[in-house]
N, C-alpha and C positions, 0 to 999 in steps of 0.2 A: 547487906544481905545475910540475912541469919541462915546459915546452911546447916541441915542435919543429915550426917552420913549413917545409914545403919547397916552395921556388920549382921548379916541375917542369919539366925541360926536356925538350920534347916530342920522343919518339921515334917509333918505327916498328916495333913488335912484329908478328911475322907471326902471333901466336895468342893466344889467353886463356892458355894456360901460360906464353908466353914474358912476356906482361905481367905475369903473378903472380911469374914470377922477377926481372923487373925491379923489381917492388914489394919483394919480399924484399931485394933488394941495397941499396935505400935505407933500409929499416928497419934493416937490419944496421948502417948507418953511424950510426944513432940509438940504437943499444943502449946502455943504461946512462946516456944523455944527456937521455932525454925520457920522461916519464909519457904524455903524449897528444901524437899526432903527426897534423898536418893537412897535406892535400894539396888542390890548388886544384879549382875548378870544371872539370867535363868532361875532367879529365887522362885519364881512359880513353877518351876518344875518339879518342885517338890509334890505337886498335885498329880503326877504322871502315873504312879502306880494305882492311886484311887480311881481316876479317870480310865485307866486300863482294866479295871475289874478287881483290883485290891492286892491281887499277887504280884510279885516283882517282875516286871516284865523284861522283855528282851529289848535291844535296842531301838528295832524297827517299830515295836508296839508302843512303847513308850512315847516317841515320837509323834507317831499317828495319833495317838490319844491326846497329845497336846495340843497338835494342829487343828484336830477336830473340835475341840474347845477354845480356841484362841479368841473368837468372838466375844464369848461369854467372861473368859477371864479378863479380857481387856474392859468390858463393860463392868466388871467388879473393881477393877483398878480406877477406872474414871469415877465411879460413884463413891468410892472411898476418898479420892482427893475432894470432891465436891463437898461431902459431908465434912472433912476436914478443914476445908477453905484453905488449902495450901497447894503450890506449885509440888507437882510430884513427878519424879522419874522412878516408876515402880519396878525397876529392873528391866528385864528383857524378856521377850517371850518369842518362841519359834512361830512363824506365821507362813501361810501360802501367800507368794507374790502373785501378780497378776498374769504371769507367765506360766504358773505352775509350780515353780521352783519354791523350797522352803527355806526362809530366810530367818535370819535372827535380828528381830527388831526392837528398838527402846522407844517407847511413847514418852514424850514429855507433856504432862497434862496439867493445864491451868485451873485455877479454883472454881471458874465457870464451865468447865468440861471441855473447852476447846482442847485438842491435841494435835501433835505434830511427830513425826518419826525421824529417828536416826538408825539406819541399818548398819549392821557389822558388815566390814568390808573384808579384812583379812582373817580367814578362817584358820583356826588350828588343825592339826592332823586328826583330832578326833570328831571334829565337826564334818571335815571332810571325808575321811576314809571310813569312818564306822558310822556316823550319826545320819549323814546325808543331808546336811545343813550347807546351803551355798552362799557365796558373796553376794552381798545386797549393793543398794546405791551408795555412791560416794558422800563425802563429808556434807553436811548441811550445818547451819546456824539457826540459833533461836532467839528472838526478841522476847525480852522480859522486863519487868518494872525495873531492873537493876543493870539494863543493858543486854549485851549480845553475848550468848555463851554457846559453847559446843559440847559435843559428846563423841567420846572415842571408846568404844567398847572393847574393854580386856585387851586382847591381841593387838587390836588397832592402836593402842597408846604406845606400843613398842616401835611404831614406825614414825619417822618424823614429819613425812609429808602430809598424814593425814591431820594431824592437830595443826600444822602450819596453815593449811589451806583456811581452816577455820578461824584461826587467828588473824590472817591477812583478811578475811571478810569480816573482821570486828570483834572476834570473842575476846574477852578477858579472863574467862575461866572456862575450864574443860573438865567435864565430869566422865570419870572412867569407871563405869560399874564393871567389876570383875567376878570371875567363877574359876579358881585355880584348885587344883587337887593335890599340891604339894608346896611345900615352903619353897622349893626352888622356883616353881612355877609363879608364886606370887613375888618372888624377888624379882623375877624378869618384868613383870607388870610395875612393881615399885620403882625399879630402876628406871623404866621407860617413861613413867609419871614425872620422875624427879628431873629427867634430861629434858622432857617436853617443857617444864616449868622454867628451868634454866634457859634454854635456847629461844624461848617465846618472851620471857620475862613476864610470865603470867601465873595464875593459880591453876593448880591440877588437882583434883579430889578423887581418892579411890576407894571403894567399900566393896568387901567381898561376901561370899556366901561361907559359912562357917559349919563344922561339925560332920559327923558321920551320918550317912544315909543309904544303908546297904540295899533298901528296897528299889534304890534309883540308879540305874545306869550312869546317868549324867550327873548325878550329885552323890555319888557314893562316898567321896572323901572331899573335905573342904577345907583350906586354910587359907589365912591372909590377915589383913589388919586396915581398919578404916583409918585414913591419913590424908592429909591435906599439904601440897608441896608449892613452893614459890621459888623465886630466883635468889640464891645466897648473894644477896647485895643490899644495899642502902634500904631501910625501912623493913626488912626481912630478916629472919634467923640467920644465924650465921652457917648453919648447916642447911637451909632451905627446908627445914621440916616446920611447917606453919603450926600444925597440929598433928596429933597421932593418939589413936588408942593403943591398948596392949595388943601384942600378936595373938592370934585366935581368941581375941576377948569378944563376944557377942555383946551388941546392943548400939545404943547411939553415940556418937561424938558430934557435938554441936559446936560452931565457931562461927564468928562474925568477920565477913571478908568486906574490903572496901576497894571497889575497882579504881579509885584514886591513887592508891598505892602503885597500882601497875603503870598507870599514866607516869607517875613520879619516877619510878625506877628507870623505864624506858628513857625518859628524857634526862635524868640526874645519875643514874648508876654509875658506879666505877668503871663498868664496861656497858655496852649496847648491844647485846647479842641479839635483840629484836631488830634493831635497825642494821646490823652488820650481817644478817643472812645472805649468802651468796645470791646474787640477782642473776648471774650468769651461770651456765652450766660449767662445771669445775672441769679443766680439761684433763685428757687420760694421762696417768702418770708416765714420766719419761725415765728410761734407764739411767740412774746416776753413773757418773764416770769417777773411778778412782784413780787418784793420782799417786 
């Protein structure tokens, strides 16, 4: 699989069609270089100010505008994937669930326009306490021409069981689109992604939003790095960093991933983290006795 990770420089499009044209431009840069293109969490929220009337909106107004236009934004993403003839994870967007709650959803779009969703499950304090975005459905897996993959959105990748459920369902690659407003926030995502790659002996790919956007409540400041992690074991780099762009460097990171490497390291690695995952509940710690 030729994977393209886009560290998204946050812009200020004036409309959904302008956002769609911006997406087309980035996908044109990836033409012939990527089979699957991945954008970061909440990349499309750069539209919030324009959809709310052009002024810097408050939190509730920005979110309401995004949700009201979610179907149009998703249609633009789908059309862009079909024009580019690539598999596309176009980041995430806030959408209203069937029960009325607002959730954060990542669509995975096939070149023929078919799509399926992964919801974010673990919510940050900003999402729950200030923005009003709720936890969505649990882990899903996606069948692609290169095998089964999973998506763990930003904060979700910091929790072992989310990715583990996807790996146990056959995923060899976990995509982790992120949106973090500080280097320490991105460090949490990065460390989580590297840990998931180690303990599951799989690939984990992260890509962030980047830049300053004072017109947006959700995207006011953005830091991070496009990177791909694997287990630090046979067939992989010694530090587990398969590929990485510069910190806060916008643009594409391209790398070819081979699922056969995952099968090989799980069978013949120096350790077998994937196999040795605890199958029974870990007993409660007992007080140690000092002699």
